[in-house]
C-alpha positions, 0 to 999 in steps of 0.5 A: 302396277304395284308389286305385291308381296305375300306368303305362298299358297300351295297351288302357286308353287309351280309358278313360284319355282319356275320364277326361281329357275329363271332367276338362276339362269333358266336351267330346269331342275330335273323332275326328281329334283323338282319333286324333292324341292316341292316336298321340302318347301314350307309354304308358310315360310315362303314369300313371293313378290308378284307383278300381276300374275307373274312371280318376280321375287322369292325367298323361303326358309327351312325350319332347322336346328344348327349345332353350336359350340358346346353341342346345343342344337339351336333353332334357325331359319335356313334361308333358301330359294332367294331370287329376283327375276332379271327384269325386276332387279335394282328395284328393292325387291331383294331388300324388301324380302330380306326385311320381311323375312328377318322380321318373321324369323324374329316373331317366330322366336328363332335366334339365328338365320343361316344361308349358303350364298350363290353370291357371297357379296350380296348378304353382308349388307343384311348382316350375314357373316361367313361362319364356316368354310369347306375344303375340296380335294382332288387327290392323285392316288398314284402319287398319294398314299394313306397312313392309316391308324391302328385298327383300320384293318379290323373294319369290315366294309360292305356295299349296300344300296344307298336307299336301303342303307339310309337308316344306318347312315342317318343314325351315324350322321345324327351322332355326329351333329352335336360334335361339330358346330354348323352341322344341321340336325336333319328334319324328316324328309331331308334324308331323301336329299342325300340319295337323290340321284337323277341321271341327268345330274350325274355328269356322266358318272355312275349311279350313286353307290354306298359303302358302309363300315362295320365294327366287329359286332356288326354295328355301322360306324360310318359310310361313304356315298360316291360315284365312279366316272370312267374315262380312257385315254391312249395310255389306259384308264383315267377313272375318277371317284367322286365322293358325295359324302363320308361320315364316320364315328371313329378314326379306324372307320374313317381311314377304312372308308378313305382307303377303299375309295383310294383303291377302286380299280381303274380310278386314279383320282379321288374328288371330294368337295365340302369337307371340313377344313380340319378334315382327318383326310388332310392328315392321312394323305402322304402329300397334301400338295397332290391332294390339291385342296381348295377352300371356299365359303360355307354357311353364312350366319345372321344373329336375329336375336343377339342376346339369345344367340350369344347365350345359346352357345358355349365358350372356350374361356371366361370372358367379361366384355362389352360389345358395341354392336352395329346393326342397321338392318335389325336395329333391335340388336344395335347398342352395347351388350355385356357378354359374361362367361364366368368360367369355361363351360359356364352358361353365358349371360348377354344383357344391355348395358350403358358401360363403356364399350370395349370392342366395337363391331357389326352384327356381321362380324358376330355372325362370322365368329359365332360358330368358332371358326373365324377368329376375332383377331383375324377380323380386327387385323382386317379393320372389322373389329376395333379394340377399345380396351387393351386386352379385350380382343385377346380375351374375347377371341379366346372365348369365341374360339372353338375346338373343331372347325365348324362345317356345313356338310350339305347345302339347302 
């Protein structure tokens, strides 16, 4: 029987999601998590591949806005829920889903598609480049001290129910989005994901807790959400603090929140994942070795409308360079493009040209450097970018570089 691809109907969602669970190993989502995914799914942006009545392939997208260098929030398709049933792999199902989805993104007028990858090796062939990284820490708080900045002692901390604290926490988060490329402006409903706390997903830890940092005027300047996992040995307590997220508007609030988490009674380890690779915590700790940093990939970026994407972001230096871009999967991006930025802070122009190429690269490399966290020079050293005019690589690398490391704070 021929396979059929079609846009998801609302009454097909359960069968579609059951397939997705099977594609990811067959572990059922918690009822709370399942309902959250149902509420966030955009059926009109969701695709299913069907073999008769059986769903054998899926892909969806969320309508996001992602921060780019310069602070603009650019519409982007947040690619998600991609899976193929084990019985139907190696039959072109994934390629057909990616083909249809990127065509739809282009028609929708979104310049970017972004995703987090369960298997990063898959998506490079579809033009996605790894644009952000995150660092996980496991800090031995018996060995590591915090060197806090002036003003930390003036921050008031208050424990609040995580759901009741949501409005204040979301206001803090919203103020931070434009400051760091890669962050997502949360759409209505996404605030629920931050406090979703099904007991079966806690791994033996406590219910989710929330502490807020307040200024002298009572305004909330930051928050941390965390769980405590009690553990005991013959020597005594070996408890751990598992940090879900921490966001703050100033150094004093940042330090006060970390100091609180480091000092919770009967705990000796603070674990946190998905922190920026330039996170202040790395400079607050007295010993980074006993903080055990581990780096992994975060957001993968795909330029769907190349000139619109390159014109949407700001650049750190003036540049005038002709790019020879390879893009077999979205051929409308392929060819020579002149990227011109007259001065630092000036609006970029990206137009087709027949002038000689000065840098040669694929759209995957452009995706990797797009948010300013990966250097063109590093990719050139790996043989993934070729300099065709002496000096072009340095000029372009300076322009694309960002002031802060891009970061995706949560998955989707």
